[in-house]
Legacy VTK file of the C-alpha trace (Angstrom):
# vtk DataFile Version 3.0
C-alpha trace
ASCII
DATASET POLYDATA
POINTS 514 float
-0.031 0.086 -0.112
1.607 3.247 -1.102
2.612 5.687 2.013
1.568 9.405 1.831
2.574 11.426 4.735
1.551 15.118 4.240
1.453 17.959 6.923
-0.134 21.335 7.098
1.608 24.402 9.054
1.251 24.283 12.739
-0.953 26.903 13.685
0.651 29.696 16.258
-1.191 29.458 19.624
-2.064 33.405 20.118
-5.709 33.244 19.103
-8.766 31.290 18.040
-8.634 29.482 14.758
-9.989 31.644 11.360
-10.925 31.324 7.932
-7.363 31.207 6.860
-6.503 28.294 9.112
-9.680 26.506 8.002
-9.035 26.961 4.479
-5.609 25.251 4.919
-6.937 22.493 7.138
-10.151 21.696 4.819
-7.761 21.573 1.919
-5.311 19.038 3.519
-8.132 17.005 4.813
-9.399 16.701 1.291
-6.309 15.522 -0.126
-5.791 13.077 2.683
-9.419 11.585 1.909
-9.086 11.547 -1.827
-5.366 9.406 -1.173
-7.245 7.309 1.005
-9.977 6.745 -1.674
-7.115 5.780 -3.770
-6.070 3.065 -1.436
-3.079 5.151 0.167
-1.656 4.517 3.759
-2.261 8.280 4.622
-0.933 9.848 7.720
-2.241 13.574 8.127
-0.303 15.828 10.617
-1.348 19.033 12.042
-0.697 20.786 15.245
0.213 23.875 17.244
3.158 26.133 17.637
3.344 27.052 21.355
6.571 28.770 21.946
7.863 32.212 21.002
7.632 35.770 22.553
4.411 36.371 20.860
2.548 33.762 23.015
4.857 34.522 26.060
3.666 38.245 25.810
-0.106 37.321 25.064
-0.152 35.047 28.247
1.266 37.672 30.243
-1.438 40.014 28.994
-4.050 37.477 29.887
-2.478 36.857 33.493
-2.032 33.022 32.648
1.049 30.944 32.828
2.079 30.284 29.094
1.432 26.586 29.467
-2.015 27.032 30.545
-2.597 29.453 28.052
-1.475 27.172 25.416
-3.271 24.318 26.705
-6.501 26.321 26.376
-5.593 27.840 22.795
-4.854 24.017 21.705
-8.387 22.378 22.921
-10.095 25.469 21.083
-8.076 24.348 17.849
-8.932 20.727 18.449
-12.706 21.845 18.851
-12.717 23.496 15.655
-11.084 20.848 13.511
-13.667 18.224 15.207
-16.369 20.583 13.910
-15.109 20.566 10.387
-14.423 17.087 10.322
-10.771 17.193 9.793
-9.526 13.519 9.981
-6.134 14.251 11.134
-4.093 11.003 12.244
-1.796 13.212 14.600
-1.774 16.315 16.535
1.301 17.612 17.589
2.232 20.101 20.052
5.463 21.718 20.401
5.449 22.029 24.139
5.482 18.119 24.599
8.863 16.463 25.940
9.568 14.343 22.707
9.257 17.477 20.386
11.537 19.519 22.424
14.320 16.461 22.557
13.788 16.249 18.842
14.478 19.804 18.145
17.621 19.705 20.140
18.814 16.400 18.799
18.370 18.023 15.143
20.490 21.141 16.318
23.052 18.739 17.738
22.968 16.831 14.359
24.040 19.910 12.165
26.500 21.097 14.769
28.245 17.710 14.706
28.196 17.077 10.982
28.942 20.752 9.958
30.927 22.531 13.293
30.917 25.727 11.404
26.935 25.834 10.635
26.518 27.740 13.971
28.496 30.723 15.570
27.954 33.324 18.042
27.518 36.830 16.731
26.134 40.299 17.941
23.087 41.527 15.991
21.114 44.692 16.004
17.876 44.475 13.778
13.843 45.004 13.735
11.877 42.198 15.189
8.182 41.685 14.375
6.812 39.795 16.901
4.036 38.997 14.687
5.843 37.405 12.506
8.635 36.102 14.917
11.219 37.210 12.580
13.906 39.901 12.000
12.675 42.146 9.252
14.743 43.348 6.128
14.128 46.705 4.775
12.171 45.522 1.828
9.501 44.070 4.160
9.024 47.281 6.241
6.256 49.783 4.960
6.176 53.046 6.822
8.143 51.658 9.638
5.834 48.760 10.039
5.754 45.164 8.981
4.059 44.565 5.883
2.362 41.617 7.163
1.572 43.037 10.379
0.934 47.146 9.879
-0.685 47.551 13.229
2.317 46.269 15.208
5.288 48.239 16.082
8.689 46.886 15.170
10.981 46.084 17.905
14.813 47.145 17.813
16.587 44.070 19.152
20.403 43.921 20.086
21.534 40.932 21.368
24.595 38.225 21.082
23.005 34.824 19.707
24.017 31.680 17.663
23.316 32.064 14.028
23.026 29.725 11.311
25.178 29.923 8.189
22.178 30.142 5.843
24.151 31.844 3.307
26.610 28.588 2.991
23.369 26.780 1.355
22.503 29.341 -1.230
23.907 27.238 -4.056
22.501 24.002 -2.704
18.857 25.429 -2.746
19.366 27.016 -6.082
20.616 23.681 -7.366
17.595 22.011 -5.576
15.144 24.173 -7.398
16.676 23.978 -10.697
16.605 20.166 -10.652
13.262 19.641 -9.024
11.083 22.564 -9.940
8.006 20.873 -8.454
9.833 20.946 -4.971
7.626 24.289 -4.296
4.352 24.576 -6.008
2.503 26.686 -7.569
5.223 28.309 -9.987
4.371 31.647 -8.967
5.491 30.690 -5.372
8.679 28.920 -6.774
9.534 32.312 -8.976
9.209 34.238 -5.572
11.749 31.977 -4.067
14.097 31.953 -6.864
13.922 36.014 -6.833
14.814 35.641 -3.158
17.853 33.379 -3.829
18.966 35.602 -6.307
19.501 38.601 -3.952
21.451 36.599 -1.702
20.838 34.618 1.780
21.904 36.316 5.026
22.689 34.224 7.673
19.929 34.013 10.267
19.826 33.962 14.218
18.923 30.474 15.661
18.660 31.440 19.400
17.127 34.286 21.518
18.391 35.573 24.554
15.920 36.651 27.595
13.407 34.173 26.143
12.109 31.808 28.639
8.959 30.126 26.679
11.015 28.433 24.347
12.952 25.121 23.841
16.405 25.594 25.353
19.121 25.874 22.616
21.155 22.936 23.121
24.950 24.942 22.801
25.638 27.274 25.346
27.279 30.477 24.331
30.976 31.045 25.027
30.347 33.165 28.071
28.364 30.236 29.262
24.675 31.601 28.689
22.225 29.190 27.559
19.316 30.763 25.229
16.032 29.824 23.714
15.820 28.362 20.540
14.262 30.606 17.982
10.820 29.898 17.393
11.261 29.064 13.525
14.018 26.283 14.618
11.494 24.694 17.016
8.703 24.948 14.676
9.854 23.807 11.407
11.195 20.618 12.867
7.795 19.327 13.990
7.228 17.865 10.982
10.319 15.479 11.628
9.614 14.998 15.396
6.399 13.705 14.844
7.611 10.594 13.136
9.390 9.522 16.315
12.949 11.562 15.378
15.630 10.731 16.429
14.292 7.312 17.942
15.021 4.388 15.687
12.172 3.858 13.020
11.409 7.279 12.288
12.478 6.653 8.541
9.654 4.659 8.164
7.345 7.672 7.497
10.069 10.520 6.830
10.421 12.298 4.552
7.011 13.831 4.197
5.276 13.870 0.695
3.688 17.080 0.985
3.816 20.087 3.103
0.694 22.478 2.738
1.187 25.998 3.890
0.197 29.603 3.388
2.275 31.778 1.000
3.662 33.888 3.374
5.562 31.374 4.890
7.506 29.743 1.920
10.638 31.437 2.751
11.030 29.291 6.033
9.843 26.104 4.306
11.656 26.429 1.379
14.740 28.112 2.257
15.393 27.603 5.829
13.909 23.923 6.696
15.641 22.380 3.669
19.010 24.141 4.623
18.586 22.818 7.951
17.745 19.122 7.130
20.646 19.299 4.408
22.782 20.366 7.312
22.012 17.305 9.430
22.227 15.016 6.500
18.717 14.011 6.519
16.170 13.774 3.369
13.924 16.534 2.570
10.478 16.501 2.060
9.071 15.762 -1.485
7.140 18.672 -2.101
5.880 22.272 -0.611
2.235 23.733 -1.681
1.700 27.151 -0.742
-1.825 28.167 -1.092
-3.192 31.717 -0.884
-4.907 33.696 1.303
-8.752 34.010 1.626
-9.840 37.577 2.222
-13.345 39.014 3.520
-14.718 41.713 1.383
-11.871 42.344 -0.161
-9.637 42.919 3.062
-7.227 40.125 4.430
-8.336 38.501 7.722
-6.422 39.771 10.558
-6.822 39.575 14.139
-4.771 42.782 14.993
-6.599 44.599 11.900
-10.041 43.835 13.021
-10.862 41.916 10.056
-12.250 38.876 11.427
-15.247 36.101 10.896
-16.749 34.048 13.648
-15.599 30.824 11.812
-18.181 28.818 14.401
-21.064 30.984 13.098
-20.111 30.601 9.708
-19.988 26.498 9.972
-23.296 26.533 11.617
-24.898 28.489 8.929
-25.494 25.898 6.156
-23.386 23.045 8.191
-19.735 21.817 7.910
-20.006 20.131 4.677
-21.551 22.729 2.986
-18.846 25.229 4.106
-16.146 23.079 3.290
-17.500 22.684 -0.273
-18.305 26.281 -0.991
-14.920 27.421 0.646
-12.728 25.430 -1.774
-15.240 25.843 -4.779
-14.694 29.690 -4.231
-11.150 30.304 -3.253
-8.840 28.461 -5.676
-6.264 26.481 -3.724
-3.222 27.771 -6.015
-4.173 31.289 -5.501
-5.995 34.125 -3.462
-9.551 34.373 -3.080
-12.688 36.249 -1.427
-15.302 35.000 1.096
-18.536 36.798 0.996
-22.174 35.588 2.142
-23.659 36.528 -1.111
-21.713 34.629 -3.159
-21.557 31.674 -0.567
-25.438 31.264 -0.744
-25.106 31.762 -4.693
-22.709 28.857 -4.947
-24.618 26.676 -2.243
-27.966 27.140 -4.248
-26.869 26.590 -7.661
-24.041 23.501 -6.857
-25.716 22.053 -3.920
-29.458 22.865 -3.375
-30.292 22.778 -7.305
-27.591 20.631 -9.186
-26.548 17.698 -6.561
-29.015 17.759 -4.264
-32.016 17.913 -6.689
-30.570 15.449 -8.993
-30.256 12.757 -5.730
-33.548 13.350 -4.709
-35.223 13.075 -8.226
-33.522 10.074 -9.019
-34.279 8.269 -5.760
-37.846 9.314 -5.937
-38.254 8.078 -9.117
-37.013 4.807 -8.576
-39.041 4.647 -5.424
-42.075 5.241 -7.542
-41.481 3.484 -10.602
-39.303 0.802 -9.729
-40.504 -0.212 -5.956
-37.129 1.625 -4.890
-34.816 -1.207 -6.721
-32.363 0.249 -8.969
-33.075 -1.639 -12.304
-29.974 -3.389 -14.024
-29.685 -1.675 -17.336
-26.734 -0.851 -19.975
-24.997 2.416 -19.553
-26.469 4.723 -22.139
-24.064 6.564 -24.688
-24.780 9.786 -23.015
-23.306 8.804 -19.798
-19.847 8.425 -21.751
-19.636 12.167 -21.696
-18.940 12.018 -18.053
-15.535 10.129 -18.582
-13.643 13.298 -19.437
-14.681 15.167 -16.339
-13.881 11.829 -14.363
-10.421 12.113 -15.616
-10.274 15.965 -15.077
-10.988 15.362 -11.451
-8.193 13.052 -10.977
-5.980 15.282 -12.534
-6.864 18.206 -10.266
-6.942 16.032 -7.270
-3.575 13.762 -7.541
-1.165 16.412 -7.464
0.783 15.950 -10.600
-0.456 18.850 -11.978
-0.407 20.701 -8.528
-3.041 20.415 -5.750
-6.193 22.082 -7.886
-9.077 21.034 -5.497
-11.395 23.778 -6.862
-10.909 22.164 -10.578
-11.889 18.766 -9.154
-14.987 20.326 -7.779
-15.933 22.039 -10.876
-15.518 18.798 -12.849
-18.052 16.730 -10.567
-20.720 20.263 -10.818
-20.292 19.604 -14.717
-21.172 15.924 -14.160
-24.267 16.876 -11.785
-25.298 19.690 -14.637
-24.916 17.170 -17.333
-26.864 14.463 -15.340
-29.868 16.865 -14.776
-29.939 17.710 -18.382
-30.280 14.152 -19.198
-33.139 13.696 -17.001
-34.859 16.989 -18.636
-34.236 15.417 -22.244
-35.154 11.949 -21.331
-38.180 12.722 -19.528
-38.656 9.563 -17.427
-41.789 10.704 -15.766
-43.618 10.639 -19.214
-41.730 7.563 -20.556
-43.140 5.671 -17.280
-46.637 6.451 -18.381
-46.207 3.935 -21.368
-45.750 0.194 -20.024
-43.893 -0.714 -23.439
-41.165 1.737 -22.536
-40.199 0.024 -19.401
-36.614 -1.149 -20.824
-35.875 2.739 -21.719
-37.435 3.650 -18.167
-34.972 1.156 -16.625
-31.965 2.535 -18.611
-32.520 5.964 -17.657
-33.020 5.569 -13.890
-29.936 2.965 -13.607
-28.024 5.672 -15.402
-29.235 8.449 -12.984
-28.413 6.515 -9.953
-24.796 5.170 -11.335
-24.058 8.900 -11.849
-25.344 10.025 -8.392
-23.463 7.233 -6.893
-20.089 8.287 -8.939
-20.573 11.957 -7.804
-21.302 11.118 -4.227
-17.628 9.005 -4.243
-16.011 12.118 -5.833
-17.577 14.474 -3.339
-16.839 12.391 -0.275
-13.376 14.132 0.400
-14.980 17.572 0.480
-18.643 16.511 2.112
-17.636 13.276 3.930
-20.958 13.253 5.795
-23.405 14.484 3.328
-21.878 11.968 0.801
-22.366 9.250 3.502
-25.952 10.355 3.819
-26.768 10.336 0.157
-24.625 6.810 -0.349
-26.845 5.277 2.513
-30.101 6.611 0.704
-28.844 5.095 -2.661
-28.713 1.756 -0.884
-25.001 1.818 -1.549
-22.785 -1.074 0.416
-20.568 -0.179 3.114
-19.541 3.419 3.625
-18.601 5.440 1.053
-15.066 6.387 2.373
-14.432 2.746 1.718
-14.837 3.107 -2.153
-12.109 3.295 -4.588
-11.947 6.538 -6.649
-9.865 4.536 -8.979
-12.544 1.843 -9.933
-15.562 4.301 -10.590
-15.865 2.674 -14.114
-16.918 -0.563 -12.808
-19.435 0.767 -10.462
-22.848 -0.947 -10.834
-25.979 0.119 -8.555
-28.445 -2.289 -9.788
-30.382 -3.977 -7.256
-29.723 -1.310 -4.628
-32.536 -0.493 -2.634
-32.937 3.356 -2.427
-34.613 5.268 0.426
-35.048 8.977 -0.387
-34.848 10.826 2.782
-35.292 14.604 3.905
-34.118 17.619 1.596
-30.461 16.990 1.461
-29.497 20.921 1.043
-32.405 22.991 2.263
-32.432 26.296 0.159
-31.286 29.360 2.367
-33.970 31.562 3.984
-33.720 35.503 2.937
-32.027 36.050 6.532
-28.429 37.418 6.159
-25.917 36.850 8.935
-24.623 39.559 10.760
LINES 1 515
514 0 1 2 3 4 5 6 7 8 9 10 11 12 13 14 15 16 17 18 19 20 21 22 23 24 25 26 27 28 29 30 31 32 33 34 35 36 37 38 39 40 41 42 43 44 45 46 47 48 49 50 51 52 53 54 55 56 57 58 59 60 61 62 63 64 65 66 67 68 69 70 71 72 73 74 75 76 77 78 79 80 81 82 83 84 85 86 87 88 89 90 91 92 93 94 95 96 97 98 99 100 101 102 103 104 105 106 107 108 109 110 111 112 113 114 115 116 117 118 119 120 121 122 123 124 125 126 127 128 129 130 131 132 133 134 135 136 137 138 139 140 141 142 143 144 145 146 147 148 149 150 151 152 153 154 155 156 157 158 159 160 161 162 163 164 165 166 167 168 169 170 171 172 173 174 175 176 177 178 179 180 181 182 183 184 185 186 187 188 189 190 191 192 193 194 195 196 197 198 199 200 201 202 203 204 205 206 207 208 209 210 211 212 213 214 215 216 217 218 219 220 221 222 223 224 225 226 227 228 229 230 231 232 233 234 235 236 237 238 239 240 241 242 243 244 245 246 247 248 249 250 251 252 253 254 255 256 257 258 259 260 261 262 263 264 265 266 267 268 269 270 271 272 273 274 275 276 277 278 279 280 281 282 283 284 285 286 287 288 289 290 291 292 293 294 295 296 297 298 299 300 301 302 303 304 305 306 307 308 309 310 311 312 313 314 315 316 317 318 319 320 321 322 323 324 325 326 327 328 329 330 331 332 333 334 335 336 337 338 339 340 341 342 343 344 345 346 347 348 349 350 351 352 353 354 355 356 357 358 359 360 361 362 363 364 365 366 367 368 369 370 371 372 373 374 375 376 377 378 379 380 381 382 383 384 385 386 387 388 389 390 391 392 393 394 395 396 397 398 399 400 401 402 403 404 405 406 407 408 409 410 411 412 413 414 415 416 417 418 419 420 421 422 423 424 425 426 427 428 429 430 431 432 433 434 435 436 437 438 439 440 441 442 443 444 445 446 447 448 449 450 451 452 453 454 455 456 457 458 459 460 461 462 463 464 465 466 467 468 469 470 471 472 473 474 475 476 477 478 479 480 481 482 483 484 485 486 487 488 489 490 491 492 493 494 495 496 497 498 499 500 501 502 503 504 505 506 507 508 509 510 511 512 513
């Protein structure tokens, strides 16, 4: 059974989950569920990034210890991912003992293999607590961080351990030249190539006066022990989750896919590969950087007050509809916008009118004209038009051409539209009036149920609960998640006992959320 290990960025523990977090987790979950439908042995890793100055400051403002603060945040994230049916296999927290030991082991491995890669240096720079990173002049706009314009940059002067990142510039350029798909989509790769062309600077690997951190395992020449810079703590989570440095971690490492936001590509495509290479460890096979989702054209930002209550948004139409519409509206290779107007339009057109109406009508007619038992009949020629969209779905979902989940959904929507057009063109309700046309009626209804069943399997990674509900109503065997997306050509629903239930996707009311 092919192994597939994918990860998301671990979420920073200084606030509640928002729509940007949800986009990433839902996208990763869809990929994980699709690969399971393909028969892969999937392991989906998510988690929490719990150290750093920002967490320490936020906890202090709330008058609680950092560990108690992060415990509370972690539970809120877990609850949200449960609400969204994120089928993760592992939830890693960077405050756990094994992760801390793994981070220190990785740093020691770098130091032992390349003794000159860590060196002491005094440094003065402008530090953004929001990014947990020193900012270059190009990243500063009007004296503020471009990504956190409401935060005041702090001028920091201290003596730290530095990682000789500049040494790995040639290695990274060769990596992207020989393996262009290491970072996708191409727009993100071009950004990294531009960054490398400017030349890399060495980066701080430790921080002074930072208590809420993994202790950096190498003391300074003065004997001072510092805290590990938060990114040197966070990035190794993908490796420590496999059990590193304990025996057997190689069974899962390297990761097949890191799914991250486009704002942290530098850390994952420059710093992380350099760290791994310095330690003599294999690199992840691919990094996929999705874009941002905005609200009314403004990027979500807790500090800037641009936010949406994620729980309320999910409750509006249910988790499955929320998952569907978000990934249908926001391209997974670029930026997108969230609005309730577009949400309701997409929900009504795709789910209520197309797929939901198709499934309900097909089952209702089988109940009325065939006593609820799907007839056996040959596949009509018109159904063959779905083959191209089935291929397009797999091409969009399998990763060979990128992780274009929105294109996968578009392909299934076209299949639903075509089935509705087929229903209108063949008028089974009229055919049913003529007993001599029973074979024709059987072929129409068998085709409709077969189409709905195929669409249900294809929609299952996006809408796991609704798909299972439809599958059960169709009388499909077992669970929809146990089907194989690669064998849909041979799907035969004849003899299934359908039982049409409640409306699958009730049309929205005229009420608008606040």
